[in-house]
C-alpha positions, 0 to 999 in steps of 0.5 A: 436249620443251618449247619448241624455239627457232626459232634454236639455235646451238652455240658453240665454240672448236673449228675445225669441221675438228677434229671427228669424225663424231659432233661430238666435238673431236679438235683441239689446243684445250684442252677445259677452261676457259682462265679467260682470253681464251676464257672471256671470249669465251664470256661476251661472246657469251652477253651479245650473244645475250641483248641481241639477244633482249631478255633481261636477267633469265634464269631458272634451270631444273632446277639440279643439283649433283654428283654428278649434274651434275658432268662430271668434267673438273675437281674441284668447288670449295667452294660448287659455283661459287655462292659470292657469287652469291646474297645471303641472301634473294634471290628468296624462295628458302627452302632455308636450313636452318630450325628444324624440319628433321631433324638432318643433313637436308641432303644434297648430297654436300658440307658446303656449304650451297646458297644460297637463290636457286639453285632452279628458277624463280629469276629472276637478273640477266644478270650473275649468269647470266653468272657461272653460265655461267662456273662451268659452263664451269669445271666447278665443280660446279653446273649449270643451264639458263638460260632465258626461256620461249618466248624464250631459252635457254643450255645449257653442255655437255661439252668447252666446248660452249655452246648458245644458243637464241632466238626471233630470228636474233641476227645482231649476236650471230653476227657478234660471236661470229665476231669473237671467234674462236668458231665458231657453228653453226646446229642444230635443237635443243640436246641439253641441252633439258629432256626431259619425256617418260617415266613421271615424274609431276608431281603438284602439291603443292596444297591437296588434296595437303597435306590428304591429307598431314595425314590420313596424318600424323594416322593415323600413316602419314606422318612424314617429308617429303623435299624435293629442291630441286636435283638432287643436294641434298635435306633431310628434315623431321619431320612432326607433326600440328600442324606440316604447314603450317609444313613447307609454308611452308619448302619451296623453290619447285618442289621435288620432294617424297617422303613417307615413313612415320613413322620415328624420328629416328635411323632416318629419317636413316639411310635410304640415298640413294633411288637405292640404296634399294628402298623406295618413298615413300608418294606424291610431289609437286612444289611449284607457284609462289606463284600455284598454277601448276605450272611445274616441268618435272621430276617424280618416279618414280611410286609406286602412289599417284601412278599412282592420282592420275594415273588419277583426274585423267584421269577425268571423269563420264560417261566409259565405262571397262572394268574387272574385278570384283575382289570383292563386299563383304559390305555389297553394294558391288562393286569393279572394277579400272579400271587398277590402281585399285579403283572401286566400284559401289553397289547401286542402280547395278548394275541398273534391275531388282530383284535379290536380291544383287549376284552376280545381276548381276555375278560376280568376274572378269567384265570389264564396262563402266561409266560414271563417276559421280564422282571424288574425290581426298580420299579417293581414290574413283571411283563407277561405274554399270553400269545407266546404260549401259542404257535404263531399262526402267521408262520403257517402261511409261509408255507403257502407262498405262491398259493392262489385263493379268493378272499373278501376285501376288508378295507379299501384305501387310496394305495390299495386294498386289504384282503382276508386270506383265512376264512375266520373272522379274525383271519390274517389280512394281506395288502394288494397294492394298487399297482398289483390290481388287475385293470378290471378293478380300476376306474382310471386312477380310482379303485373300483372295489368295495369292502365285502367284494370277493377278490382273487389273489396270490400270496407273494410274501409273508414277512414275519418280523413286520407281520405283513402279507403281500398279495397280488391280484394281477398275477392271480388273474394272469395265471388263469 
């Protein structure tokens, strides 16, 4: 849950003696708006609380229309009680049906078109805010929270229960409310405060989001964008390669977005409501404000792609993760499941030591720990390192420069021989250049050595960045 006001009051027209143990009204008072003196008293009380709180422009939060918002006491009216409250163009909202929307793309359970100003984050005058409260008291269909962050809240609930929250005690407003014949009661919180817990995902529809969408449209994987700008109201937009930016410009502030596969116009508009459909969108998002900050509190049911995004967002380079090796590609990359997302380990990041194939280091089904090297969102990619969790054993050899030892020749080449300087099978090898071989190991211009021969060498240099060990046989023999 978000901010909880210091002072929360339930304001009702019901005598506290006329409620059961659950707080529900049981007395003779009507539970629907009288559209007269009682309604006027409610509005005067809200105005007084707003004035005591220093509020003259509340903000609309999480707006809704039937059927999700309608409480059912009275039938909704045309326009959901919003008619005349929002002049065209108010607040810069954009939910009017623009050119380019799919035919019949607006769906609000009615033929009415919602006004542009009724959207999450719209700032309205106190007069408009009071009219919205009136509409909610009359149960006309539209519903929303009226709030000013960290300062003021107004929520209208069932049976004419009104909840007002403030960061101030509002003593003058409390006294006026009582004189108006209403009953204010102090509570810990409003039951209509926004709940933000749960599995909802709030993925910002930012530049990375839209870049990914362009890629999917170009690949013919995405073709329809569904925009829910009010709970219970949505519209669909056709996506084309050259039209993604135009669609982005038309999306209402703080709208929720669902991206669907490329479908024909007729098929796309025949899609049933999402609640009755088992299909899952490709991915979802929520529009940030014009300054790029995501202030919408509602989210979407997460898709697999959304879960991937949430996982990637939580990862940081240097973080240690645990995963299961899922498969090793023919080109050598090892894939690791790290919680539903397949990260990858490139060949150089498997081990500090030499190996022939990745399966010499890891096996499918093995649970491993690895360090996150990098996270990319476009395309989605996580790079891991297995070797970075271990000390580089080659570094230990830097302390042995000047040491003389006898090691087996592992490979003979025209320009020299490689000699293993550690006893283990996967021990490091160094190069003895032909110019550093003693005469006894030369037959004219040819090298008179074979793999497996023992050769006395001295460690001359260990080059960590280039991972090379330089050896000499001539100096090792001369020291004898």
